mmCIF file of the N, C-alpha and C atoms, coordinates in Angstrom:
data_MODEL
# 
_entry.id   MODEL 
# 
loop_
_atom_site.group_PDB 
_atom_site.id 
_atom_site.type_symbol 
_atom_site.label_atom_id 
_atom_site.label_alt_id 
_atom_site.label_comp_id 
_atom_site.label_asym_id 
_atom_site.label_entity_id 
_atom_site.label_seq_id 
_atom_site.pdbx_PDB_ins_code 
_atom_site.Cartn_x 
_atom_site.Cartn_y 
_atom_site.Cartn_z 
_atom_site.occupancy 
_atom_site.B_iso_or_equiv 
_atom_site.pdbx_formal_charge 
_atom_site.auth_seq_id 
_atom_site.auth_comp_id 
_atom_site.auth_asym_id 
_atom_site.auth_atom_id 
_atom_site.pdbx_PDB_model_num 
ATOM 1   N N  . UNK A 1 1  ? 92.103  105.482 117.129 1.00 0.00 ? 1  UNK A N  1 
ATOM 2   C CA . UNK A 1 1  ? 93.570  105.454 116.648 1.00 0.00 ? 1  UNK A CA 1 
ATOM 3   C C  . UNK A 1 1  ? 93.999  106.701 115.598 1.00 0.00 ? 1  UNK A C  1 
ATOM 4   N N  . UNK A 1 2  ? 95.166  107.132 115.905 1.00 0.00 ? 2  UNK A N  1 
ATOM 5   C CA . UNK A 1 2  ? 95.483  108.283 115.100 1.00 0.00 ? 2  UNK A CA 1 
ATOM 6   C C  . UNK A 1 2  ? 96.804  107.940 114.314 1.00 0.00 ? 2  UNK A C  1 
ATOM 7   N N  . UNK A 1 3  ? 97.406  108.608 113.310 1.00 0.00 ? 3  UNK A N  1 
ATOM 8   C CA . UNK A 1 3  ? 98.471  108.199 112.762 1.00 0.00 ? 3  UNK A CA 1 
ATOM 9   C C  . UNK A 1 3  ? 99.789  108.020 113.442 1.00 0.00 ? 3  UNK A C  1 
ATOM 10  N N  . UNK A 1 4  ? 99.757  108.792 114.711 1.00 0.00 ? 4  UNK A N  1 
ATOM 11  C CA . UNK A 1 4  ? 100.941 108.499 115.526 1.00 0.00 ? 4  UNK A CA 1 
ATOM 12  C C  . UNK A 1 4  ? 100.859 107.567 116.573 1.00 0.00 ? 4  UNK A C  1 
ATOM 13  N N  . UNK A 1 5  ? 99.634  106.750 116.466 1.00 0.00 ? 5  UNK A N  1 
ATOM 14  C CA . UNK A 1 5  ? 99.616  105.315 117.464 1.00 0.00 ? 5  UNK A CA 1 
ATOM 15  C C  . UNK A 1 5  ? 100.222 104.238 116.534 1.00 0.00 ? 5  UNK A C  1 
ATOM 16  N N  . UNK A 1 6  ? 101.727 104.312 116.371 1.00 0.00 ? 6  UNK A N  1 
ATOM 17  C CA . UNK A 1 6  ? 102.286 103.529 115.428 1.00 0.00 ? 6  UNK A CA 1 
ATOM 18  C C  . UNK A 1 6  ? 102.105 101.949 115.865 1.00 0.00 ? 6  UNK A C  1 
ATOM 19  N N  . UNK A 1 7  ? 102.413 101.754 117.131 1.00 0.00 ? 7  UNK A N  1 
ATOM 20  C CA . UNK A 1 7  ? 102.421 100.468 117.568 1.00 0.00 ? 7  UNK A CA 1 
ATOM 21  C C  . UNK A 1 7  ? 101.159 100.005 117.743 1.00 0.00 ? 7  UNK A C  1 
ATOM 22  N N  . UNK A 1 8  ? 99.851  100.640 118.207 1.00 0.00 ? 8  UNK A N  1 
ATOM 23  C CA . UNK A 1 8  ? 98.671  100.222 118.208 1.00 0.00 ? 8  UNK A CA 1 
ATOM 24  C C  . UNK A 1 8  ? 98.059  99.862  116.685 1.00 0.00 ? 8  UNK A C  1 
ATOM 25  N N  . UNK A 1 9  ? 98.651  100.599 115.721 1.00 0.00 ? 9  UNK A N  1 
ATOM 26  C CA . UNK A 1 9  ? 98.200  100.397 114.440 1.00 0.00 ? 9  UNK A CA 1 
ATOM 27  C C  . UNK A 1 9  ? 98.861  99.059  113.959 1.00 0.00 ? 9  UNK A C  1 
ATOM 28  N N  . UNK A 1 10 ? 100.057 98.892  114.118 1.00 0.00 ? 10 UNK A N  1 
ATOM 29  C CA . UNK A 1 10 ? 101.074 97.663  113.850 1.00 0.00 ? 10 UNK A CA 1 
ATOM 30  C C  . UNK A 1 10 ? 100.433 96.540  114.585 1.00 0.00 ? 10 UNK A C  1 
ATOM 31  N N  . UNK A 1 11 ? 99.803  96.464  115.605 1.00 0.00 ? 11 UNK A N  1 
ATOM 32  C CA . UNK A 1 11 ? 99.345  95.385  116.308 1.00 0.00 ? 11 UNK A CA 1 
ATOM 33  C C  . UNK A 1 11 ? 97.816  94.933  115.524 1.00 0.00 ? 11 UNK A C  1 
ATOM 34  N N  . UNK A 1 12 ? 97.160  95.995  115.422 1.00 0.00 ? 12 UNK A N  1 
ATOM 35  C CA . UNK A 1 12 ? 95.824  95.750  114.686 1.00 0.00 ? 12 UNK A CA 1 
ATOM 36  C C  . UNK A 1 12 ? 96.151  95.435  113.164 1.00 0.00 ? 12 UNK A C  1 
ATOM 37  N N  . UNK A 1 13 ? 97.231  95.715  112.518 1.00 0.00 ? 13 UNK A N  1 
ATOM 38  C CA . UNK A 1 13 ? 97.338  95.324  111.186 1.00 0.00 ? 13 UNK A CA 1 
ATOM 39  C C  . UNK A 1 13 ? 97.906  93.912  111.483 1.00 0.00 ? 13 UNK A C  1 
ATOM 40  N N  . UNK A 1 14 ? 98.612  93.339  112.193 1.00 0.00 ? 14 UNK A N  1 
ATOM 41  C CA . UNK A 1 14 ? 99.051  92.150  112.297 1.00 0.00 ? 14 UNK A CA 1 
ATOM 42  C C  . UNK A 1 14 ? 97.834  91.089  112.642 1.00 0.00 ? 14 UNK A C  1 
ATOM 43  N N  . UNK A 1 15 ? 96.974  91.646  113.369 1.00 0.00 ? 15 UNK A N  1 
ATOM 44  C CA . UNK A 1 15 ? 95.735  90.904  113.602 1.00 0.00 ? 15 UNK A CA 1 
ATOM 45  C C  . UNK A 1 15 ? 94.749  90.700  112.311 1.00 0.00 ? 15 UNK A C  1 
ATOM 46  N N  . UNK A 1 16 ? 94.786  91.825  111.538 1.00 0.00 ? 16 UNK A N  1 
ATOM 47  C CA . UNK A 1 16 ? 93.827  91.915  110.426 1.00 0.00 ? 16 UNK A CA 1 
ATOM 48  C C  . UNK A 1 16 ? 94.557  91.230  109.010 1.00 0.00 ? 16 UNK A C  1 
ATOM 49  N N  . UNK A 1 17 ? 95.785  91.193  109.080 1.00 0.00 ? 17 UNK A N  1 
ATOM 50  C CA . UNK A 1 17 ? 96.485  90.549  107.741 1.00 0.00 ? 17 UNK A CA 1 
ATOM 51  C C  . UNK A 1 17 ? 97.549  89.759  108.411 1.00 0.00 ? 17 UNK A C  1 
ATOM 52  N N  . UNK A 1 18 ? 97.030  88.461  109.113 1.00 0.00 ? 18 UNK A N  1 
ATOM 53  C CA . UNK A 1 18 ? 98.058  87.534  109.643 1.00 0.00 ? 18 UNK A CA 1 
ATOM 54  C C  . UNK A 1 18 ? 99.029  86.809  108.666 1.00 0.00 ? 18 UNK A C  1 
ATOM 55  N N  . UNK A 1 19 ? 98.649  86.943  107.287 1.00 0.00 ? 19 UNK A N  1 
ATOM 56  C CA . UNK A 1 19 ? 99.286  86.074  106.351 1.00 0.00 ? 19 UNK A CA 1 
ATOM 57  C C  . UNK A 1 19 ? 100.265 86.956  105.335 1.00 0.00 ? 19 UNK A C  1 
ATOM 58  N N  . UNK A 1 20 ? 100.312 88.344  105.806 1.00 0.00 ? 20 UNK A N  1 
ATOM 59  C CA . UNK A 1 20 ? 101.073 89.327  104.913 1.00 0.00 ? 20 UNK A CA 1 
ATOM 60  C C  . UNK A 1 20 ? 102.372 89.420  105.728 1.00 0.00 ? 20 UNK A C  1 
ATOM 61  N N  . UNK A 1 21 ? 103.611 89.685  104.835 1.00 0.00 ? 21 UNK A N  1 
ATOM 62  C CA . UNK A 1 21 ? 104.810 89.851  105.348 1.00 0.00 ? 21 UNK A CA 1 
ATOM 63  C C  . UNK A 1 21 ? 104.806 91.285  105.133 1.00 0.00 ? 21 UNK A C  1 
ATOM 64  N N  . UNK A 1 22 ? 104.936 92.192  106.298 1.00 0.00 ? 22 UNK A N  1 
ATOM 65  C CA . UNK A 1 22 ? 104.749 93.734  106.396 1.00 0.00 ? 22 UNK A CA 1 
ATOM 66  C C  . UNK A 1 22 ? 106.083 94.187  105.534 1.00 0.00 ? 22 UNK A C  1 
ATOM 67  N N  . UNK A 1 23 ? 107.173 93.337  105.404 1.00 0.00 ? 23 UNK A N  1 
ATOM 68  C CA . UNK A 1 23 ? 108.438 93.946  104.798 1.00 0.00 ? 23 UNK A CA 1 
ATOM 69  C C  . UNK A 1 23 ? 108.014 94.161  103.205 1.00 0.00 ? 23 UNK A C  1 
ATOM 70  N N  . UNK A 1 24 ? 107.193 93.719  102.723 1.00 0.00 ? 24 UNK A N  1 
ATOM 71  C CA . UNK A 1 24 ? 106.954 93.765  101.256 1.00 0.00 ? 24 UNK A CA 1 
ATOM 72  C C  . UNK A 1 24 ? 105.602 94.467  100.943 1.00 0.00 ? 24 UNK A C  1 
ATOM 73  N N  . UNK A 1 25 ? 104.994 95.180  101.951 1.00 0.00 ? 25 UNK A N  1 
ATOM 74  C CA . UNK A 1 25 ? 103.734 95.868  101.694 1.00 0.00 ? 25 UNK A CA 1 
ATOM 75  C C  . UNK A 1 25 ? 104.156 97.284  101.108 1.00 0.00 ? 25 UNK A C  1 
ATOM 76  N N  . UNK A 1 26 ? 103.453 97.512  99.982  1.00 0.00 ? 26 UNK A N  1 
ATOM 77  C CA . UNK A 1 26 ? 103.662 99.016  99.255  1.00 0.00 ? 26 UNK A CA 1 
ATOM 78  C C  . UNK A 1 26 ? 103.028 100.090 100.269 1.00 0.00 ? 26 UNK A C  1 
ATOM 79  N N  . UNK A 1 27 ? 103.656 101.174 100.419 1.00 0.00 ? 27 UNK A N  1 
ATOM 80  C CA . UNK A 1 27 ? 102.944 102.238 101.152 1.00 0.00 ? 27 UNK A CA 1 
ATOM 81  C C  . UNK A 1 27 ? 101.548 102.453 100.965 1.00 0.00 ? 27 UNK A C  1 
ATOM 82  N N  . UNK A 1 28 ? 101.087 102.480 99.323  1.00 0.00 ? 28 UNK A N  1 
ATOM 83  C CA . UNK A 1 28 ? 99.730  102.761 98.998  1.00 0.00 ? 28 UNK A CA 1 
ATOM 84  C C  . UNK A 1 28 ? 98.802  101.775 99.799  1.00 0.00 ? 28 UNK A C  1 
ATOM 85  N N  . UNK A 1 29 ? 99.244  100.451 99.854  1.00 0.00 ? 29 UNK A N  1 
ATOM 86  C CA . UNK A 1 29 ? 98.408  99.472  100.378 1.00 0.00 ? 29 UNK A CA 1 
ATOM 87  C C  . UNK A 1 29 ? 98.310  99.826  101.927 1.00 0.00 ? 29 UNK A C  1 
ATOM 88  N N  . UNK A 1 30 ? 99.577  99.939  102.442 1.00 0.00 ? 30 UNK A N  1 
ATOM 89  C CA . UNK A 1 30 ? 99.725  100.260 103.959 1.00 0.00 ? 30 UNK A CA 1 
ATOM 90  C C  . UNK A 1 30 ? 98.603  101.315 104.461 1.00 0.00 ? 30 UNK A C  1 
ATOM 91  N N  . UNK A 1 31 ? 98.661  102.181 103.528 1.00 0.00 ? 31 UNK A N  1 
ATOM 92  C CA . UNK A 1 31 ? 97.871  103.609 103.979 1.00 0.00 ? 31 UNK A CA 1 
ATOM 93  C C  . UNK A 1 31 ? 96.288  103.248 103.832 1.00 0.00 ? 31 UNK A C  1 
ATOM 94  N N  . UNK A 1 32 ? 95.922  102.464 102.853 1.00 0.00 ? 32 UNK A N  1 
ATOM 95  C CA . UNK A 1 32 ? 94.610  101.956 102.704 1.00 0.00 ? 32 UNK A CA 1 
ATOM 96  C C  . UNK A 1 32 ? 94.248  101.073 103.813 1.00 0.00 ? 32 UNK A C  1 
ATOM 97  N N  . UNK A 1 33 ? 95.100  100.130 104.259 1.00 0.00 ? 33 UNK A N  1 
ATOM 98  C CA . UNK A 1 33 ? 94.727  99.285  105.066 1.00 0.00 ? 33 UNK A CA 1 
ATOM 99  C C  . UNK A 1 33 ? 94.465  99.850  106.473 1.00 0.00 ? 33 UNK A C  1 
ATOM 100 N N  . UNK A 1 34 ? 95.568  100.718 107.040 1.00 0.00 ? 34 UNK A N  1 
ATOM 101 C CA . UNK A 1 34 ? 95.268  101.659 108.192 1.00 0.00 ? 34 UNK A CA 1 
ATOM 102 C C  . UNK A 1 34 ? 94.065  102.312 108.112 1.00 0.00 ? 34 UNK A C  1 
ATOM 103 N N  . UNK A 1 35 ? 93.793  103.085 107.091 1.00 0.00 ? 35 UNK A N  1 
ATOM 104 C CA . UNK A 1 35 ? 92.537  103.787 106.987 1.00 0.00 ? 35 UNK A CA 1 
ATOM 105 C C  . UNK A 1 35 ? 91.283  102.789 107.119 1.00 0.00 ? 35 UNK A C  1 
ATOM 106 N N  . UNK A 1 36 ? 91.228  101.533 106.965 1.00 0.00 ? 36 UNK A N  1 
ATOM 107 C CA . UNK A 1 36 ? 90.181  100.559 106.945 1.00 0.00 ? 36 UNK A CA 1 
ATOM 108 C C  . UNK A 1 36 ? 90.064  100.063 108.289 1.00 0.00 ? 36 UNK A C  1 
ATOM 109 N N  . UNK A 1 37 ? 91.238  100.153 109.047 1.00 0.00 ? 37 UNK A N  1 
ATOM 110 C CA . UNK A 1 37 ? 91.111  99.554  110.484 1.00 0.00 ? 37 UNK A CA 1 
ATOM 111 C C  . UNK A 1 37 ? 89.880  99.927  111.347 1.00 0.00 ? 37 UNK A C  1 
ATOM 112 N N  . UNK A 1 38 ? 89.137  99.213  112.133 1.00 0.00 ? 38 UNK A N  1 
ATOM 113 C CA . UNK A 1 38 ? 88.290  99.719  113.024 1.00 0.00 ? 38 UNK A CA 1 
ATOM 114 C C  . UNK A 1 38 ? 88.777  100.405 114.258 1.00 0.00 ? 38 UNK A C  1 
ATOM 115 N N  . UNK A 1 39 ? 88.374  101.584 114.362 1.00 0.00 ? 39 UNK A N  1 
ATOM 116 C CA . UNK A 1 39 ? 88.711  102.311 115.573 1.00 0.00 ? 39 UNK A CA 1 
ATOM 117 C C  . UNK A 1 39 ? 89.707  103.450 115.004 1.00 0.00 ? 39 UNK A C  1 
ATOM 118 N N  . UNK A 1 40 ? 90.313  103.309 113.708 1.00 0.00 ? 40 UNK A N  1 
ATOM 119 C CA . UNK A 1 40 ? 91.237  104.326 113.238 1.00 0.00 ? 40 UNK A CA 1 
ATOM 120 C C  . UNK A 1 40 ? 90.114  105.689 112.840 1.00 0.00 ? 40 UNK A C  1 
ATOM 121 N N  . UNK A 1 41 ? 90.688  106.897 113.274 1.00 0.00 ? 41 UNK A N  1 
ATOM 122 C CA . UNK A 1 41 ? 89.949  108.042 113.071 1.00 0.00 ? 41 UNK A CA 1 
ATOM 123 C C  . UNK A 1 41 ? 90.849  109.186 113.009 1.00 0.00 ? 41 UNK A C  1 
ATOM 124 N N  . UNK A 1 42 ? 91.343  109.208 111.779 1.00 0.00 ? 42 UNK A N  1 
ATOM 125 C CA . UNK A 1 42 ? 92.319  110.578 111.615 1.00 0.00 ? 42 UNK A CA 1 
ATOM 126 C C  . UNK A 1 42 ? 92.085  110.751 110.007 1.00 0.00 ? 42 UNK A C  1 
ATOM 127 N N  . UNK A 1 43 ? 92.674  111.936 109.768 1.00 0.00 ? 43 UNK A N  1 
ATOM 128 C CA . UNK A 1 43 ? 92.549  112.430 108.392 1.00 0.00 ? 43 UNK A CA 1 
ATOM 129 C C  . UNK A 1 43 ? 93.697  111.671 107.523 1.00 0.00 ? 43 UNK A C  1 
ATOM 130 N N  . UNK A 1 44 ? 93.290  111.175 106.463 1.00 0.00 ? 44 UNK A N  1 
ATOM 131 C CA . UNK A 1 44 ? 94.090  110.461 105.329 1.00 0.00 ? 44 UNK A CA 1 
ATOM 132 C C  . UNK A 1 44 ? 95.230  111.402 105.193 1.00 0.00 ? 44 UNK A C  1 
ATOM 133 N N  . UNK A 1 45 ? 95.162  112.697 104.838 1.00 0.00 ? 45 UNK A N  1 
ATOM 134 C CA . UNK A 1 45 ? 96.314  113.383 104.475 1.00 0.00 ? 45 UNK A CA 1 
ATOM 135 C C  . UNK A 1 45 ? 97.244  113.928 105.668 1.00 0.00 ? 45 UNK A C  1 
ATOM 136 N N  . UNK A 1 46 ? 96.905  113.228 106.682 1.00 0.00 ? 46 UNK A N  1 
ATOM 137 C CA . UNK A 1 46 ? 98.068  113.540 107.849 1.00 0.00 ? 46 UNK A CA 1 
ATOM 138 C C  . UNK A 1 46 ? 99.168  112.665 107.852 1.00 0.00 ? 46 UNK A C  1 
ATOM 139 N N  . UNK A 1 47 ? 99.161  111.688 106.929 1.00 0.00 ? 47 UNK A N  1 
ATOM 140 C CA . UNK A 1 47 ? 100.191 110.451 106.957 1.00 0.00 ? 47 UNK A CA 1 
ATOM 141 C C  . UNK A 1 47 ? 101.162 110.844 105.907 1.00 0.00 ? 47 UNK A C  1 
ATOM 142 N N  . UNK A 1 48 ? 102.376 110.408 106.170 1.00 0.00 ? 48 UNK A N  1 
ATOM 143 C CA . UNK A 1 48 ? 103.559 110.707 105.277 1.00 0.00 ? 48 UNK A CA 1 
ATOM 144 C C  . UNK A 1 48 ? 104.385 109.459 105.431 1.00 0.00 ? 48 UNK A C  1 
ATOM 145 N N  . UNK A 1 49 ? 105.472 109.673 104.354 1.00 0.00 ? 49 UNK A N  1 
ATOM 146 C CA . UNK A 1 49 ? 106.226 108.545 104.231 1.00 0.00 ? 49 UNK A CA 1 
ATOM 147 C C  . UNK A 1 49 ? 106.964 108.095 105.522 1.00 0.00 ? 49 UNK A C  1 
ATOM 148 N N  . UNK A 1 50 ? 107.450 108.985 106.298 1.00 0.00 ? 50 UNK A N  1 
ATOM 149 C CA . UNK A 1 50 ? 108.007 108.665 107.693 1.00 0.00 ? 50 UNK A CA 1 
ATOM 150 C C  . UNK A 1 50 ? 106.999 107.867 108.570 1.00 0.00 ? 50 UNK A C  1 
ATOM 151 N N  . UNK A 1 51 ? 105.644 108.226 108.653 1.00 0.00 ? 51 UNK A N  1 
ATOM 152 C CA . UNK A 1 51 ? 104.913 107.668 109.460 1.00 0.00 ? 51 UNK A CA 1 
ATOM 153 C C  . UNK A 1 51 ? 104.522 106.319 108.902 1.00 0.00 ? 51 UNK A C  1 
ATOM 154 N N  . UNK A 1 52 ? 104.290 106.155 107.756 1.00 0.00 ? 52 UNK A N  1 
ATOM 155 C CA . UNK A 1 52 ? 104.207 104.786 107.083 1.00 0.00 ? 52 UNK A CA 1 
ATOM 156 C C  . UNK A 1 52 ? 105.360 103.999 107.383 1.00 0.00 ? 52 UNK A C  1 
ATOM 157 N N  . UNK A 1 53 ? 106.524 104.592 107.297 1.00 0.00 ? 53 UNK A N  1 
ATOM 158 C CA . UNK A 1 53 ? 107.871 103.594 107.620 1.00 0.00 ? 53 UNK A CA 1 
ATOM 159 C C  . UNK A 1 53 ? 107.764 103.275 109.068 1.00 0.00 ? 53 UNK A C  1 
ATOM 160 N N  . UNK A 1 54 ? 107.368 104.169 109.893 1.00 0.00 ? 54 UNK A N  1 
ATOM 161 C CA . UNK A 1 54 ? 107.357 103.963 111.243 1.00 0.00 ? 54 UNK A CA 1 
ATOM 162 C C  . UNK A 1 54 ? 106.318 102.720 111.730 1.00 0.00 ? 54 UNK A C  1 
ATOM 163 N N  . UNK A 1 55 ? 105.329 102.718 110.941 1.00 0.00 ? 55 UNK A N  1 
ATOM 164 C CA . UNK A 1 55 ? 104.143 101.746 111.170 1.00 0.00 ? 55 UNK A CA 1 
ATOM 165 C C  . UNK A 1 55 ? 104.789 100.237 110.605 1.00 0.00 ? 55 UNK A C  1 
ATOM 166 N N  . UNK A 1 56 ? 105.276 100.524 109.467 1.00 0.00 ? 56 UNK A N  1 
ATOM 167 C CA . UNK A 1 56 ? 105.814 99.096  108.779 1.00 0.00 ? 56 UNK A CA 1 
ATOM 168 C C  . UNK A 1 56 ? 107.040 98.707  109.776 1.00 0.00 ? 56 UNK A C  1 
ATOM 169 N N  . UNK A 1 57 ? 107.851 99.406  110.276 1.00 0.00 ? 57 UNK A N  1 
ATOM 170 C CA . UNK A 1 57 ? 108.909 98.894  111.135 1.00 0.00 ? 57 UNK A CA 1 
ATOM 171 C C  . UNK A 1 57 ? 108.254 98.301  112.390 1.00 0.00 ? 57 UNK A C  1 
ATOM 172 N N  . UNK A 1 58 ? 107.213 98.682  113.032 1.00 0.00 ? 58 UNK A N  1 
ATOM 173 C CA . UNK A 1 58 ? 106.651 98.489  114.164 1.00 0.00 ? 58 UNK A CA 1 
ATOM 174 C C  . UNK A 1 58 ? 105.888 97.202  113.881 1.00 0.00 ? 58 UNK A C  1 
ATOM 175 N N  . UNK A 1 59 ? 105.274 97.056  112.626 1.00 0.00 ? 59 UNK A N  1 
ATOM 176 C CA . UNK A 1 59 ? 104.617 95.856  112.207 1.00 0.00 ? 59 UNK A CA 1 
ATOM 177 C C  . UNK A 1 59 ? 105.560 94.650  112.070 1.00 0.00 ? 59 UNK A C  1 
ATOM 178 N N  . UNK A 1 60 ? 106.776 94.947  111.477 1.00 0.00 ? 60 UNK A N  1 
ATOM 179 C CA . UNK A 1 60 ? 107.692 93.988  111.247 1.00 0.00 ? 60 UNK A CA 1 
ATOM 180 C C  . UNK A 1 60 ? 108.446 93.494  112.643 1.00 0.00 ? 60 UNK A C  1 
ATOM 181 N N  . UNK A 1 61 ? 108.632 94.433  113.557 1.00 0.00 ? 61 UNK A N  1 
ATOM 182 C CA . UNK A 1 61 ? 108.927 94.126  114.942 1.00 0.00 ? 61 UNK A CA 1 
ATOM 183 C C  . UNK A 1 61 ? 107.823 93.277  115.683 1.00 0.00 ? 61 UNK A C  1 
ATOM 184 N N  . UNK A 1 62 ? 106.494 93.557  115.499 1.00 0.00 ? 62 UNK A N  1 
ATOM 185 C CA . UNK A 1 62 ? 105.541 92.907  116.098 1.00 0.00 ? 62 UNK A CA 1 
ATOM 186 C C  . UNK A 1 62 ? 105.579 91.366  115.645 1.00 0.00 ? 62 UNK A C  1 
ATOM 187 N N  . UNK A 1 63 ? 105.725 91.080  114.127 1.00 0.00 ? 63 UNK A N  1 
ATOM 188 C CA . UNK A 1 63 ? 105.720 89.955  113.681 1.00 0.00 ? 63 UNK A CA 1 
ATOM 189 C C  . UNK A 1 63 ? 106.917 88.863  114.233 1.00 0.00 ? 63 UNK A C  1 
ATOM 190 N N  . UNK A 1 64 ? 108.094 89.541  114.561 1.00 0.00 ? 64 UNK A N  1 
ATOM 191 C CA . UNK A 1 64 ? 109.187 88.848  115.108 1.00 0.00 ? 64 UNK A CA 1 
ATOM 192 C C  . UNK A 1 64 ? 108.945 87.988  116.637 1.00 0.00 ? 64 UNK A C  1 
# 
C-alpha cells in the first residue's frame, strides 16, 4: 500500500483498530498507525495533512 491508497488504508485501520473512533484520532497517531500496517510500503515523508484527512474521512465512512 502507498499513501494514495486511502480506501485500502482505511479498511486496514478499521480492522486493526476496531475500538477506535477515527473522528478523534490525532494525525500524529494516524500517521504512525498507517506506517505500522502490514503491507504498507511508502516513504513516511510522502504524507501530508491532505492525505491524512482523506484517510481519516475514508475510515469514518468505512465505520458507518
